[in-house]
C-alpha positions as CSV (number, residue, x, y, z in Angstrom):
1,M,0.0,0.0,0.0
2,S,1.6,3.2,-1.0
3,P,1.9,5.8,1.5
4,C,-0.3,9.0,1.3
5,P,0.8,11.7,-0.4
6,P,1.8,14.9,1.8
7,L,-0.7,17.7,2.1
8,T,0.0,20.7,-0.1
9,L,0.1,24.1,1.3
10,E,-3.3,24.8,-0.3
11,D,-4.8,21.5,1.9
12,S,-3.1,22.5,5.0
13,L,-4.8,26.0,4.6
14,R,-8.3,25.0,4.0
15,E,-8.0,22.6,7.0
16,M,-6.9,25.4,9.1
17,F,-9.4,27.7,8.0
18,P,-12.8,25.6,7.0
19,E,-15.5,27.0,5.0
20,E,-18.0,26.7,7.8
21,W,-15.8,28.3,10.3
22,L,-15.0,31.4,8.1
23,R,-19.0,31.8,7.7
24,Q,-19.8,31.3,11.2
25,T,-17.0,33.9,12.2
26,A,-18.3,36.6,9.5
27,K,-21.6,36.1,11.1
28,E,-20.5,36.5,14.9
29,T,-18.0,39.5,13.9
30,G,-21.1,41.4,11.8
31,L,-18.9,41.3,8.6
32,I,-21.8,39.3,6.9
33,V,-25.6,39.7,7.7
34,R,-26.8,38.5,4.3
35,E,-24.6,36.6,1.9
36,R,-26.5,37.9,-1.2
37,K,-23.5,39.9,-2.3
38,I,-20.4,39.3,-0.8
39,D,-19.1,35.7,0.1
40,P,-17.2,35.6,3.3
41,V,-14.9,32.7,2.4
42,I,-14.0,34.0,-1.0
43,I,-13.2,37.5,0.6
44,F,-11.0,35.9,3.1
45,W,-9.0,34.2,0.4
46,V,-8.8,37.2,-1.6
47,L,-7.5,39.4,0.9
48,T,-5.1,36.9,2.4
49,L,-3.5,35.2,-0.7
50,S,-3.9,37.8,-3.7
51,F,-1.1,39.8,-2.8
52,G,1.6,37.6,-3.8
53,V,5.1,39.2,-4.1
54,R,3.5,42.6,-4.5
55,L,3.8,45.1,-1.6
56,Q,0.5,46.9,-2.6
57,R,-2.9,46.1,-3.9
58,T,-5.5,48.7,-4.5
59,L,-9.1,48.1,-3.6
60,A,-10.1,48.4,-7.3
61,S,-7.7,45.3,-8.0
62,L,-8.9,43.4,-5.0
63,K,-12.2,44.2,-6.3
64,R,-11.2,42.5,-9.9
65,E,-10.0,39.5,-8.0
66,Y,-12.8,38.8,-6.1
67,E,-15.1,39.1,-9.1
68,T,-13.1,36.4,-10.8
69,E,-13.0,34.2,-8.1
70,S,-16.9,34.6,-7.5
71,Q,-17.5,34.9,-11.2
72,K,-19.9,37.7,-10.2
73,T,-19.9,41.2,-10.8
74,I,-20.5,43.5,-8.0
75,S,-20.8,47.3,-7.7
76,D,-18.4,49.6,-6.2
77,S,-20.2,50.6,-3.3
78,S,-20.9,46.6,-2.4
79,W,-17.4,46.2,-2.2
80,Y,-16.0,49.4,-0.7
81,Y,-18.5,49.6,2.2
82,R,-17.3,46.0,3.0
83,F,-14.0,47.7,4.3
84,T,-15.1,48.4,7.9
85,P,-14.5,47.8,11.5
86,E,-16.3,44.4,11.2
87,L,-13.9,43.2,8.5
88,V,-10.8,44.2,10.6
89,E,-12.3,42.1,13.5
90,F,-13.2,39.4,11.3
91,L,-9.3,39.0,10.0
92,H,-8.2,39.6,13.3
93,Q,-10.3,36.5,14.6
94,C,-8.8,34.4,12.0
95,V,-5.1,35.3,12.7
96,I,-6.1,34.2,16.3
97,H,-7.4,31.1,15.3
98,G,-4.7,30.5,12.7
99,M,-1.8,30.8,15.4
100,G,-4.3,28.6,17.8
101,E,-4.0,26.0,15.1
102,L,-0.3,26.1,14.9
103,A,0.0,25.8,18.4
104,K,-1.9,22.7,18.3
105,E,0.4,20.9,16.1
106,P,3.1,18.3,17.4
107,G,6.0,20.4,18.7
108,R,9.6,20.0,18.3
109,K,12.0,18.4,20.9
110,L,15.1,20.1,21.9
111,S,18.5,18.6,21.6
112,K,19.9,16.7,24.2
113,K,22.2,19.6,25.0
114,L,19.2,21.5,25.6
115,E,16.8,19.2,27.1
116,T,17.0,20.7,30.5
117,F,15.0,23.6,29.2
118,Q,11.4,23.7,28.0
119,D,12.0,25.9,25.0
120,V,14.0,28.3,23.0
121,V,12.2,31.5,22.0
122,I,13.6,34.2,19.7
123,Q,12.4,37.8,19.8
124,D,12.8,40.5,17.3
125,S,11.1,43.4,15.3
126,T,11.0,45.0,12.1
127,I,9.5,48.2,10.7
128,V,6.4,48.0,8.2
129,R,6.0,51.2,6.2
130,L,2.4,52.3,5.7
131,H,1.1,54.9,3.5
132,S,1.9,58.7,4.1
133,S,-1.6,59.5,4.9
134,L,-1.2,57.9,8.0
135,A,2.1,59.9,9.1
136,D,-0.1,61.8,11.9
137,K,-1.2,58.4,13.7
138,F,2.0,56.4,12.8
139,P,4.8,59.0,12.4
140,A,8.0,57.4,10.9
141,A,11.1,57.5,13.3
142,R,13.9,58.2,10.6
143,S,12.7,60.2,7.6
144,R,13.1,63.2,5.8
145,T,9.8,63.5,4.1
146,V,6.1,63.0,5.3
147,A,6.3,59.1,6.1
148,A,4.3,56.2,8.4
149,G,5.2,53.2,9.9
150,V,4.8,50.7,12.8
151,K,7.3,48.4,14.5
152,V,6.0,44.7,14.5
153,G,7.5,42.7,17.5
154,V,7.4,38.8,17.1
155,M,8.5,36.1,19.6
156,V,9.1,32.8,18.3
157,S,8.8,29.4,19.9
158,A,11.3,26.9,18.6
159,V,9.3,23.9,20.1
160,A,6.0,24.9,18.7
161,N,7.6,26.3,15.5
162,G,5.6,29.0,15.2
163,P,4.6,32.5,16.9
164,R,4.2,32.7,20.7
165,T,3.4,36.5,20.5
166,V,2.7,39.5,17.9
167,A,2.7,42.7,18.9
168,L,2.4,46.1,17.2
169,Y,4.4,49.4,18.5
170,S,5.0,53.0,17.5
171,E,7.8,53.0,14.9
172,K,9.6,55.2,17.5
173,T,9.4,52.7,20.2
174,A,13.0,51.6,21.7
175,E,13.6,47.9,21.2
176,I,14.0,47.3,24.7
177,K,10.6,48.2,25.3
178,T,9.0,45.6,22.9
179,L,10.4,42.8,25.3
180,K,8.2,42.1,28.2
181,I,9.8,39.6,30.5
182,G,7.6,37.8,33.1
183,P,7.3,34.6,34.8
184,W,7.1,32.6,31.6
185,I,10.8,33.1,30.9
186,K,11.5,30.4,33.5
187,D,13.1,27.3,32.3
188,R,14.0,29.0,29.1
189,I,16.3,30.3,26.5
190,L,15.7,33.7,25.3
191,L,17.5,35.0,22.1
192,V,17.3,38.8,21.5
193,D,18.9,41.4,19.1
194,L,21.5,43.5,20.4
195,G,19.3,46.3,20.7
196,S,17.3,44.6,23.6
197,T,20.2,43.8,25.7
198,K,19.8,45.1,29.2
199,L,20.5,42.6,32.2
200,K,18.7,44.6,34.5
201,C,14.9,43.8,32.8
202,C,15.7,40.1,33.8
203,K,16.5,40.6,37.4
204,S,12.9,40.0,38.4
């Protein structure tokens, strides 16, 4: 008997975000009241996977992508009015769900040299550049022109093979302030960027 072929990326994503869960979450977050115009499953996949290697997409190009996938034509107002706080909450719940599903997967085991520890966690951050129209709310730290950006802080677990925490900060936030030490650090190795090196934050 031949072994079962490994799951493709598409299979894994569909298993993580089943159609029934997406529709139920869309209703619970208020994104969809009636599905006559916008299908929450299609809009989810369009917004999450249609970017590819391109950094920016316009609402109009996303609308064309949606129409291609749904094989339906929708009005501009039906599309643009869907970008609401309810959509933000819907996507937020999808992120939480995805991280929870990753945490359920079998974890990796540390080598014998590290087996006395529970985990190895890596903390780092990066700057994500935003549209300049957001400069008042998210001013850039170093720019000669009007610019906007946020700092994304991520802590990754080697055992879980995925993110432990993800947080957004002002771009001007010092690296040390993105690292929050607590009781969770017991029996764990923490790897940080040189910008976060400050031993007194670990005294407690």
